[in-house]
Structures are given as structure tokens and as C-alpha cells.
N, C-alpha and C positions, 0 to 999 in steps of 0.2 A: 512529338516526344514522343518514345515509347514508356511502357512501363517497364521499371527494371530493379533488381534487386543487387545488391554490393555486397562485397564483402571486404573489408579493407585488412591493406599487409598490417603487420604491427607496428606500434610503433607511427602511425601515422593517419591522418586525420582529413575529412575529404565532406565535404556539403553537396548531398546531390543535388543533381539540377532538377527540376519542376516544367511546366508545358505552360511557360508564360511566354510573354510575346516579350525580346532581346532587342538590344541595342550593340551590334558587332561592325566594326568597321573592314572586316572582310569576308566574304562570303560562305555560306554554308556548308559546301565540299572542305574536307580537309581537317576537319574537327581533330581526326584522329590520323597516325602517321601507320600505314598499312605494315606488317613485317609478314615474311613467308612464316607461314605452320609446315613445318618439313610431315611429308607424307605420312612416316610411321607415328608420328603425333598424331594426325588426322585421323587416319584410319582406327585406330585405340578408341576414339572419341565418338557415339553414333550420331549417325547422318541424319536422323529423322528420332523423334519424340514421341512416342503412342501416351495417348490419353484417352478422359475414358469416352469422349468424343468422336478419337479415329488419332490421325498422325499428323506429324508438319514437320516440316523438315529445321533439322539445327544448322547456322552458319556457323564459324569459327572464327575468332579473328582475334589476333594479337598488335596491340597498340602499343607505343612507346611510350604513347603520354597517359596508356591506364593505369592508376593507382594503387586498382584492386581489382579483383575478379568480377565480372557483374553481368547478368544476365538478363536479356531484353525479349519483350514480346514485340512483334512487328506486327502492328494490328490492318497494315496495308496486306501486307504479303502472309497471313497464316504461318510466320514460321518465329522460333527461339532464336537467339543471337548470345552466343555467350564470348564473349571478352573477355580477353588475358593480359595482362602485364609479361612482357620479357621475362622470359626464364622461367618461367611457372611449371612446375612438373606435373607431370602426366597425374599421379595421386593425388597431389592436389585438387587440378583439374576436376577430374574423377567425381572426388568423398563432395567439389561443391556442388556438382548435379544433383547426386544423390539426396545431400542436403537440404537440397532447396524443391525438392520434385514436388512437394502438395502444392509450394508456393505457383510454381508454372502448372499445375493444370490445375487451378484455382483460377490463375489467373485467363488460363486459354478459355476457360469455362464460361467466364466473367464474359469474352467479348460479344459485341451486339453482333446480331444477322444484318447482315449485305444486304443492302439498299439499292437496289440496280434502278438506271435509268428506261422503264419500259411505259409501253402503253397500260393505265388504271394505275400507275404506282406514287403513291403520295409521297411530295419531297417538301421541302420547306424552304421558304424563302421569307427571312427574315424572322423565321422562327413560326411563322404562318405554314401550315401545309398546305399545298396544292396538288389537285391532282393530274397525271402527266395523261392529256387526252391525244390521239392520235387522228391529225381532222385531214379533209383535204384542202389545199390553197385555198386562203383567201382574198378578193382583191384589197388592192391596198396593204399587205401585210406581211411581212416577213414570213421566213422559215421558221421563226418560232416565236411565239407573244404570250402573256398573258391578261388572260380574260378571269376575272372573277376570280373564282379560288381556282381556277385551271391554268397546267402550262399547254399550248396548246402549239401542239409540231406538224409541221406536213411534208413532204415526199415517203419515202420508202421506209416501210418497218426496221430495217435493219440500220438506218441512216439514227434513228430516235436517239441513244445513248448518247452518239458525237456530239447531236444539235443541241440535246438541253445542257449539255456540258459546255459546251460554246456558247448558247447564251446566256447562262448563270456566271460564267467568268467575265464577261462583258459587263453583265448586271453588277457584278463586284466591281471592278475596275472603275463605274459610273460613280456606286455609293459610293467606295472608301475615298476616292479620288474628290470628290465634291467634300465629303467632311473634312477629308484631311486639310484641304485648303482653307475652308472657312475655321479651322479651330488654329491653323496656323497663322493666319490673319488675326485672330485673336493675341496672340503672341506676339505679334510684329513681326515676324518672321515668314521667308518665303519657302515654300517647297519644292526642291528642283525638278524631282522627276519621280514620277507613281508607277511601280509595277506590280503585277497579279501574278505567283506564281502557284506552285501547286508544292508548297514545301510541306515538312511531315516532321519537324524539328521544332517551329515556332509560329508563331501566329502573323505574328509582326518583325521589320528589324529596320533603323535607320540608320543613317550611314552618317561620317562626319561631314562631307559636303551637302548632307542635309535631302538626300535620296532617300523616300521612302519604299518596302517593300512588303505586301501582305500574301497571305492565305487566298486564295480565291474560297476556298470552303467557309471563309465566314460570312458569308449573304447566308448561308443557311441556318445560322444560331440567330438568335434573337434578337432584334437591333441593339436591344442595351449591351449586350455582349456585344457585337460587333463596333459600335461606336467606342465602348470602354479600349479597345485594341485600337484604335485609332488615337483617341487621346491618351495615350500612354506613348504610341512611339509620336505623335506630334510636340509631347512634353517632352522629347530626347531635343527637341531642335535647341531647346534652352539648355538643357539638363543633360549631356551626355553620360549618365551615371544612374543608380538608384538609390541617391540618397534622400536623405529627410526632406531636402528641397522639392526633390523629385515629383517624389509622391505626392507633397503638399500642394506641388502645381497639376499633377493628374486627377486631386481631388479636388482642385477649384473646377476643373473640365467637364468632369464627368460625378456623377453622382454613386453612390453602392460600389465602390471600389474592388472591396472583396470581395462580397456577391456575383461581381462577373466577373473575378479569376476563378472563385470557388465552381462555375459554372463550366469553365472553361475545361479547369480541369478534375472533372468527372466526365464531363461530354467529350471530350478530345476522340475516342476512341472513336463514336459511334460518328462523328463529323467525317471522321477519314476513312469510314468504310463506305461513306454515300458516294453512289456514282460507279 
């Protein structure tokens, strides 16, 4: 999920989204239906925004589903997106940008530094920091393995980032799958399929037919946070909603729900900027 600020149209109400796991029957794509922005309109809006640390690109998108103007910070792409409802006037768009300039600069400055998968860098695995160490191939070992508090990587240095990412994705698949099946068993339900993706808008999802999907980046969160997301999605196998019975079920499966949700909200950008 992206950091966002919104401006409602008069006489309309909206509930802002929050970076929590969600259960939806459809895929991630297509949440908004894009419309063409005229060339003249686009040229009148800045393509880049300056801030104290430099400049970032700005994307403009018109969406039929948008009920309000919104500014979003793309933590992965170091960009700003301006989302406009149809028929938004140019003066309104420009004024919205101007009036929220301080908010933009504050949020861009608050983005955590990027953490690159390279030799010597420290990477969290289930919340514990592990140093990446480039080593010669060891007999009986694969291309990447964990030894103590080190992620040991073999092969050419230019392949370190890809190998570490692939290793963490597979570790996430194993960890999330094991926990999801165990919790589903407790609920007398069955998980049909588990997939691990690099999602940016939600940490987990559940479909009506029992398929679960998770962000591989959860493997870098503290174990309790990862387990909360799994419990959240497993609970959707019973309750396909976010009503009181659903939350009681989640709290039965995992303690300190609010604490784990708060951690995800506060550290979302940090997780997305790793690797």
C-alpha cells in the first residue's frame, strides 16, 4: 500500500484504505479503471516534483472509480502518483498539488533508505538481521544457505541479489505454507493453493475457493507479524468478511493483533524498499 492523501468531492464520504491484509475474490490488478488524460492536461501538470532531497517523477491517472483527488507515494519506484476523478478541472488539480506540497515533502523525506542485497549488507529474516556473505561453493550445499546469522551466497558477485531474493522467496513459501496449513487444520478447513508474490498493495489475500496468496516480503518481518498475516487469511477460510466474528477468530489464533497490525502499518515502506 502506498502512503496517500485524499480530498473528497463535496457531499461524498470515503473511508481511506489502510495497509492491512485483505480478502478479495478478484486479482490485484484492475482496482482502478484508467482513462486517457489529454496531452494538454498532462503537459500543464508537472512531470517531476522537487523536494529537499532531489526530484521524483509524478504520474497522473484518471480513474472512473476515484471519488476524490488523491496523492500517493510509491515507495518502490520513488515516485508520486496523482489520482483524479473524471472531469476534474485543471485548476482543481493544480491547487490540490500546491496545497499538499508540505505533506509530499514530509512523506518523501521520511522514506527509509533502500537496502540492497549485496555482500556485507544485513538483511532481516523473520525479524533477525543476517549478514550477506559471498563465499566459495561448499560441498553438499546449494547456491544459498543460512549459517548462524549469515546468508551465504556462492557464484558470481553480479548474481548475489537475484540469488538472495530467490532464496528468501522460497523460504517465505515454505514458512507461510507450513503455518497456513496448520492453522487451517485447527479451523477444520483446507487450503487449496498457496502462492507467494511480490505484491505492493496487500500482504495477504484469500479467495472464495480457499486459495491463499502472500507477499514474499513477510519473511523479513518479525515472526509474530508474519504469523498474524497467516492467521488473518486462514480466518477468512471461515469468515469471508471483516465482521466481529472474523476478528474474534483471528484473536483466537494469534495474540496481540493490534500490535502486529501497527507494525505492518509503520514498516510497510521499509519492507518494500528491501532488495
